[in-house]
BALUM-700923 format. One record per residue: residue in three letters; x, y, z of N, C-alpha, C in turn. Coordinates in steps of 0.05 Angstrom, whole numbers, padded with zeros to 5 digits, always signed. Layout:
N
ALAXYZXYZXYZ...
// end
This chain:
252
UNK+01326-01211-02627+01323-01204-02604+01350-01186-02597UNK+01342-01166-02584+01360-01141-02575+01386-01147-02560UNK+01404-01133-02564+01430-01134-02548+01423-01129-02517UNK+01435-01149-02499+01420-01145-02475+01453-01150-02455UNK+01458-01137-02435+01478-01143-02414+01467-01145-02386UNK+01475-01161-02375+01465-01166-02345+01489-01182-02328UNK+01489-01178-02302+01507-01184-02285+01499-01195-02265UNK+01507-01216-02247+01506-01225-02220+01525-01210-02200UNK+01524-01193-02179+01537-01180-02167+01540-01198-02142UNK+01569-01213-02143+01574-01234-02121+01588-01215-02101UNK+01573-01209-02081+01580-01192-02063+01584-01205-02030UNK+01605-01189-02015+01607-01202-01991+01592-01182-01967UNK+01576-01190-01955+01553-01176-01935+01573-01168-01910UNK+01573-01150-01897+01578-01140-01872+01556-01149-01852UNK+01556-01167-01835+01536-01178-01822+01520-01154-01808UNK+01493-01151-01813+01476-01134-01800+01480-01106-01807UNK+01499-01095-01816+01508-01074-01821+01493-01058-01852UNK+01475-01053-01851+01456-01041-01872+01463-01021-01885UNK+01474-01001-01868+01486-00978-01879+01513-00984-01897UNK+01530-00998-01883+01551-01007-01896+01551-01020-01921UNK+01531-01040-01919+01522-01057-01946+01510-01038-01967UNK+01497-01018-01960+01483-01002-01978+01508-00991-01997UNK+01530-00977-01981+01554-00968-01995+01565-00986-02012UNK+01564-01007-02004+01580-01031-02024+01564-01036-02043UNK+01537-01039-02042+01517-01040-02067+01519-01016-02087UNK+01520-00993-02073+01523-00972-02092+01549-00972-02113UNK+01572-00984-02095+01594-00983-02113+01591-01008-02136UNK+01580-01030-02123+01577-01050-02147+01556-01042-02170UNK+01538-01023-02161+01525-01011-02185+01531-00996-02202UNK+01555-00972-02191+01566-00956-02208+01588-00969-02225UNK+01601-00989-02219+01624-01005-02230+01610-01026-02258UNK+01583-01034-02246+01567-01050-02268+01556-01030-02288UNK+01549-01002-02283+01539-00985-02302+01561-00978-02317UNK+01586-00975-02309+01612-00969-02329+01615-00989-02349UNK+01604-01010-02341+01609-01031-02360+01581-01044-02384UNK+01561-01027-02378+01543-01029-02392+01520-01046-02384UNK+01527-01053-02359+01503-01076-02349+01476-01058-02344UNK+01456-01073-02351+01428-01063-02351+01410-01073-02333UNK+01419-01101-02325+01402-01113-02306+01424-01128-02283UNK+01421-01116-02258+01443-01129-02241+01426-01143-02220UNK+01438-01166-02212+01423-01182-02187+01445-01193-02166UNK+01436-01187-02140+01448-01189-02119+01441-01212-02105UNK+01456-01226-02088+01449-01249-02071+01426-01247-02051UNK+01416-01262-02042+01394-01270-02020+01405-01255-01996UNK+01384-01232-01988+01390-01220-01965+01419-01205-01966UNK+01426-01200-01988+01446-01181-01991+01452-01162-01976UNK+01434-01145-01969+01435-01119-01951+01440-01124-01923UNK+01439-01147-01912+01442-01153-01884+01458-01177-01880UNK+01465-01192-01899+01474-01218-01892+01453-01234-01890UNK+01463-01264-01887+01443-01286-01885+01438-01288-01853UNK+01426-01268-01836+01432-01269-01810+01403-01270-01800UNK+01397-01296-01792+01367-01305-01785+01363-01291-01757UNK+01386-01289-01737+01383-01281-01713+01373-01251-01712UNK+01384-01235-01732+01381-01208-01732+01360-01201-01748UNK+01339-01214-01770+01325-01207-01786+01306-01189-01775UNK+01291-01205-01751+01266-01187-01742+01276-01161-01735UNK+01298-01156-01725+01305-01123-01715+01314-01109-01742UNK+01321-01115-01764+01328-01109-01785+01308-01102-01806UNK+01285-01119-01803+01268-01117-01828+01253-01094-01828UNK+01244-01079-01856+01238-01057-01861+01220-01058-01879UNK+01202-01046-01889+01179-01037-01910+01197-01037-01935UNK+01192-01047-01958+01199-01041-01981+01211-01016-01989UNK+01189-01000-01982+01192-00969-01990+01204-00948-01972UNK+01219-00967-01948+01236-00951-01922+01254-00926-01936UNK+01260-00904-01923+01270-00886-01941+01304-00885-01935UNK+01309-00905-01915+01333-00915-01921+01349-00928-01940UNK+01331-00937-01963+01335-00950-01987+01338-00934-02011UNK+01327-00909-02005+01329-00889-02029+01355-00883-02042UNK+01379-00889-02029+01402-00882-02048+01401-00906-02067UNK+01397-00928-02059+01400-00947-02080+01377-00945-02100UNK+01352-00939-02093+01326-00935-02111+01339-00914-02134UNK+01346-00889-02121+01356-00865-02139+01381-00872-02158UNK+01398-00887-02145+01424-00892-02164+01414-00912-02190UNK+01393-00930-02181+01385-00945-02201+01369-00929-02227UNK+01353-00907-02215+01342-00894-02234+01365-00878-02251UNK+01383-00862-02237+01401-00847-02250+01417-00860-02271UNK+01427-00889-02263+01444-00899-02278+01434-00916-02301UNK+01400-00920-02304+01384-00937-02315+01390-00963-02314UNK+01394-00972-02288+01405-00999-02282+01384-01008-02268UNK+01373-01031-02272+01351-01044-02261+01369-01061-02247UNK+01362-01059-02217+01379-01073-02194+01355-01087-02172UNK+01364-01111-02169+01352-01130-02148+01363-01134-02127UNK+01358-01124-02101+01373-01130-02076+01357-01145-02058UNK+01373-01159-02035+01362-01178-02018+01360-01163-01989UNK+01334-01167-01975+01335-01151-01953+01307-01167-01936UNK+01312-01168-01910+01285-01174-01900+01266-01157-01894UNK+01242-01161-01903+01215-01143-01899+01196-01150-01894UNK+01184-01134-01884+01148-01130-01873+01141-01112-01889UNK+01112-01125-01901+01094-01112-01918+01081-01088-01902UNK+01078-01096-01868+01063-01077-01851+01076-01081-01828UNK+01067-01058-01811+01087-01056-01784+01085-01083-01766UNK+01058-01095-01775+01052-01117-01755+01053-01141-01764UNK+01063-01142-01791+01063-01163-01817+01091-01180-01810UNK+01088-01203-01818+01112-01227-01814+01138-01217-01830UNK+01154-01225-01820+01182-01219-01837+01187-01238-01862UNK+01188-01226-01881+01195-01247-01906+01224-01239-01916UNK+01234-01263-01937+01260-01257-01947+01249-01248-01973UNK+01259-01216-01975+01251-01201-02001+01276-01196-02020UNK+01264-01192-02047+01284-01189-02064+01268-01167-02077UNK+01277-01143-02073+01276-01111-02086+01281-01104-02107UNK+01269-01100-02130+01275-01088-02155+01274-01058-02159UNK+01292-01042-02162+01294-01015-02165+01292-01012-02192UNK+01272-01002-02208+01277-01000-02235+01285-00976-02245UNK+01293-00977-02275+01309-00956-02291+01291-00930-02289UNK+01265-00930-02281+01245-00910-02281+01239-00899-02252UNK+01256-00913-02233+01246-00901-02203+01228-00915-02197UNK+01220-00939-02206+01194-00957-02199+01207-00983-02179UNK+01188-00991-02159+01197-01010-02138+01181-01034-02144UNK+01189-01057-02146+01176-01087-02147+01183-01100-02125UNK+01167-01114-02114+01174-01133-02092+01166-01163-02101UNK+01188-01178-02093+01185-01201-02096+01196-01221-02065UNK+01179-01238-02058+01182-01251-02029+01184-01280-02031UNK+01204-01290-02018+01215-01313-02020+01194-01337-02013UNK+01185-01357-02035+01161-01370-02028+01165-01400-02014UNK+01189-01408-02014+01195-01433-02005+01224-01430-01988UNK+01219-01438-01958+01238-01437-01944+01253-01461-01941UNK+01280-01459-01931+01300-01480-01924+01288-01486-01896UNK+01295-01513-01891+01292-01524-01859+01304-01506-01842UNK+01296-01493-01822+01305-01477-01806+01302-01450-01803UNK+01292-01439-01831+01290-01413-01837+01261-01405-01827UNK+01242-01419-01818+01219-01420-01808+01222-01411-01777UNK+01243-01405-01772+01241-01395-01741+01249-01362-01747UNK+01250-01354-01767+01260-01323-01770+01241-01313-01790UNK+01234-01330-01815+01214-01318-01833+01186-01331-01837UNK+01172-01326-01852+01151-01333-01862+01151-01332-01890UNK+01140-01358-01906+01136-01363-01935+01119-01334-01950UNK+01133-01324-01970+01122-01303-01987+01110-01317-02005UNK+01095-01293-02025+01078-01300-02043+01093-01296-02074UNK+01122-01294-02070+01129-01292-02099+01122-01259-02113UNK+01125-01259-02134+01119-01234-02148+01120-01242-02178UNK+01107-01219-02190+01104-01218-02218+01134-01222-02237UNK+01137-01227-02259+01159-01226-02273+01169-01195-02278UNK+01196-01192-02284+01196-01160-02292+01199-01161-02319UNK+01195-01135-02330+01192-01133-02356+01217-01110-02366UNK+01239-01115-02385+01250-01092-02389+01255-01097-02422UNK+01244-01079-02442+01245-01081-02466+01233-01105-02478UNK+01257-01119-02492+01245-01144-02495+01251-01170-02476UNK+01262-01166-02458+01267-01182-02435+01240-01187-02411UNK+01244-01210-02405+01219-01224-02386+01232-01237-02369UNK+01232-01224-02341+01256-01237-02325+01236-01248-02297UNK+01239-01271-02296+01226-01288-02269+01250-01287-02243UNK+01243-01278-02221+01258-01276-02199+01256-01304-02183UNK+01279-01318-02167+01280-01338-02148+01297-01327-02125UNK+01285-01334-02102+01305-01331-02081+01312-01363-02069UNK+01338-01376-02073+01350-01394-02061+01330-01421-02064UNK+01318-01429-02046+01303-01449-02044+01282-01460-02060UNK+01269-01431-02066+01249-01429-02092+01257-01445-02114UNK+01281-01447-02123+01290-01463-02147+01291-01493-02139UNK+01292-01504-02114+01293-01530-02111+01268-01543-02116UNK+01243-01527-02123+01220-01538-02127+01217-01531-02157UNK+01216-01555-02174+01214-01554-02198+01191-01538-02212UNK+01171-01534-02192+01144-01522-02207+01149-01491-02206UNK+01176-01485-02189+01177-01453-02191+01186-01448-02217UNK+01210-01455-02230+01222-01452-02254+01199-01456-02281UNK+01186-01479-02276+01166-01484-02296+01142-01459-02297UNK+01134-01451-02273+01119-01427-02276+01129-01403-02288UNK+01155-01401-02285+01170-01379-02297+01174-01386-02331UNK+01175-01408-02342+01177-01411-02365+01144-01409-02374UNK+01128-01416-02359+01100-01410-02369+01094-01385-02374UNK+01106-01366-02358+01102-01341-02359+01114-01324-02381UNK+01130-01338-02397+01144-01331-02424+01170-01317-02410UNK+01181-01325-02390+01206-01314-02383+01227-01318-02399UNK+01246-01302-02405+01265-01314-02422+01296-01313-02405UNK+01293-01307-02374+01313-01303-02362+01303-01315-02331UNK+01322-01327-02318+01309-01336-02291+01335-01327-02275UNK+01331-01313-02260+01351-01297-02245+01341-01310-02213UNK+01365-01320-02204+01362-01337-02176+01379-01321-02154UNK+01371-01305-02133+01392-01298-02113+01397-01318-02092UNK+01421-01323-02084+01422-01352-02068+01441-01347-02050UNK+01448-01366-02031+01467-01373-02016+01471-01403-02016UNK+01494-01415-02033+01502-01441-02035+01530-01441-02023UNK+01533-01464-02008+01554-01471-01994+01575-01488-02013UNK+01598-01494-02006+01611-01511-02031+01598-01543-02029UNK+01588-01550-02010+01576-01579-02008+01551-01577-02030UNK+01538-01556-02028+01514-01555-02042+01515-01542-02069UNK+01540-01538-02081+01548-01524-02104+01540-01546-02128UNK+01551-01569-02123+01549-01587-02151+01514-01592-02152UNK+01501-01599-02133+01474-01612-02143+01458-01584-02148UNK+01462-01558-02137+01447-01536-02136+01445-01524-02167UNK+01477-01525-02173+01481-01514-02201+01472-01534-02227UNK+01474-01559-02219+01459-01580-02238+01430-01573-02246UNK+01412-01569-02218+01386-01561-02221+01380-01538-02241UNK+01400-01514-02237+01400-01491-02250+01405-01491-02280UNK+01427-01507-02279+01429-01512-02311+01415-01526-02324UNK+01397-01548-02312+01382-01565-02322+01355-01555-02327UNK+01348-01528-02312+01327-01516-02321+01335-01493-02342UNK+01355-01485-02351+01359-01469-02374+01356-01490-02396UNK+01366-01518-02395+01364-01535-02420+01335-01537-02420UNK+01319-01546-02400+01294-01559-02405+01271-01538-02417UNK+01276-01511-02403+01256-01493-02404+01268-01471-02425UNK+01291-01474-02436+01302-01455-02459+01299-01431-02447UNK+01309-01417-02422+01314-01395-02417+01338-01395-02404UNK+01349-01371-02408+01373-01365-02392+01375-01363-02361UNK+01392-01375-02348+01392-01372-02319+01414-01358-02302UNK+01408-01339-02291+01436-01323-02279+01429-01332-02249UNK+01455-01334-02233+01456-01343-02202+01472-01320-02191UNK+01460-01310-02168+01481-01287-02156+01484-01300-02129UNK+01507-01310-02125+01515-01323-02099+01527-01303-02078UNK+01533-01308-02055+01548-01291-02035+01575-01300-02040UNK+01594-01273-02034+01622-01276-02036+01637-01288-02019UNK+01625-01296-01993+01640-01299-01969+01627-01309-01948UNK+01638-01309-01920+01619-01325-01903+01599-01305-01895UNK+01574-01313-01889+01553-01303-01883+01536-01321-01867UNK+01525-01307-01844+01504-01321-01824+01522-01349-01816UNK+01542-01354-01814+01554-01378-01808+01560-01400-01826UNK+01551-01388-01846+01557-01409-01872+01581-01397-01892UNK+01598-01413-01901+01618-01406-01923+01605-01412-01952UNK+01603-01389-01962+01589-01390-01988+01613-01401-02008UNK+01601-01410-02030+01621-01422-02052+01629-01400-02065UNK+01613-01378-02070+01618-01362-02092+01608-01370-02118UNK+01626-01370-02139+01621-01377-02161+01595-01377-02181UNK+01592-01348-02169+01566-01341-02186+01563-01345-02213UNK+01544-01348-02229+01544-01360-02259+01522-01355-02274UNK+01524-01358-02300+01503-01355-02324+01504-01376-02341UNK+01481-01386-02342+01477-01406-02370+01459-01396-02388UNK+01463-01397-02412+01450-01395-02435+01420-01411-02435UNK+01405-01398-02451+01381-01421-02455+01390-01448-02471UNK+01383-01471-02463+01399-01491-02477+01418-01509-02455UNK+01433-01489-02436+01449-01503-02415+01473-01498-02416UNK+01477-01485-02437+01509-01480-02437+01517-01460-02415UNK+01538-01464-02404+01550-01445-02384+01564-01420-02396UNK+01560-01395-02395+01567-01378-02407+01593-01367-02390UNK+01591-01361-02366+01609-01350-02350+01609-01359-02322UNK+01625-01362-02308+01624-01365-02273+01648-01355-02266UNK+01643-01342-02241+01670-01338-02224+01683-01361-02214UNK+01711-01357-02207+01725-01379-02197+01724-01386-02173UNK+01716-01363-02160+01717-01373-02124+01697-01353-02114UNK+01711-01344-02087+01690-01330-02075+01704-01298-02077UNK+01694-01275-02062+01703-01250-02067+01684-01229-02080UNK+01686-01211-02081+01670-01187-02092+01678-01181-02116UNK+01662-01191-02136+01662-01193-02165+01640-01190-02178UNK+01640-01180-02205+01617-01179-02226+01620-01200-02244UNK+01600-01217-02244+01600-01240-02268+01576-01223-02288UNK+01593-01219-02307+01572-01205-02332+01572-01223-02355UNK+01547-01223-02366+01539-01232-02390+01532-01209-02411UNK+01538-01221-02440+01526-01200-02452+01524-01216-02478UNK+01495-01209-02486+01481-01225-02511+01479-01211-02536UNK+01490-01214-02559+01493-01193-02576+01484-01218-02599UNK+01461-01210-02618+01456-01222-02636+01448-01254-02628UNK+01438-01256-02604+01434-01283-02600+01454-01301-02586UNK+01478-01286-02590+01498-01305-02577+01516-01281-02551UNK+01521-01311-02530+01526-01299-02507+01559-01298-02505UNK+01568-01285-02491+01596-01280-02482+01595-01269-02452UNK+01621-01277-02440+01619-01264-02408+01643-01254-02399UNK+01647-01245-02380+01671-01235-02365+01664-01234-02334UNK+01690-01243-02316+01689-01237-02288+01705-01209-02286UNK+01697-01194-02265+01709-01166-02262+01712-01162-02234UNK+01733-01157-02219+01731-01152-02193+01726-01121-02187UNK+01709-01121-02161+01703-01098-02155+01714-01084-02141UNK+01720-01058-02147+01745-01046-02133+01735-01021-02112UNK+01751-01014-02092+01742-00993-02076+01723-00997-02053UNK+01723-01022-02049+01702-01026-02026+01709-01024-01997
// end
């Protein structure tokens, strides 16, 4: 198994301000690349914040030109980057919670959240998921928040031979212990690493817990942020062994 460096981008989103959030994402990407990160995962709806009331007005197609700077920088840095955005697959299509992957080769891959939380149906329609990502020796299955609360979702990821389950989330303080117990349990049960990228602050009226984390296959926690704020939670695997660090993102 080759060396691999990944990170959760625990970011604070500016409500509804796509351009400002794109700028913040670009800063995260540059600072991640400086530390050798090859795969970078942002939280659920990271480009807009978890703003249900604004989602219909903000939703765009995955290939919208406004996202080109993210796609181009991912290619330039050779940094596979997953961002969260309300999307429509066509002008008259329903709004989905999207996780868009910008590849190191300039490609775009779309994942849409399959399982909605209670109350999300007022703004969103369940999506169809998406195929795992492939990066050299890595096979990465994506999840968006409530997806992982359904045991069948990580099970399908394991059956697809994913060695990393990457979850973009919004988890509050009250939900943190039970939700992370589930994620750690999947790492143990399915023998795949689990990366969780949580919001770094208040979003959509919810106070996020932060504390983004990585668990190794088998369930051992590798690294976690201590709390909220704009940080990179970085994991490095060398010769099958994981190490981690948390780095503050500067200049936002």
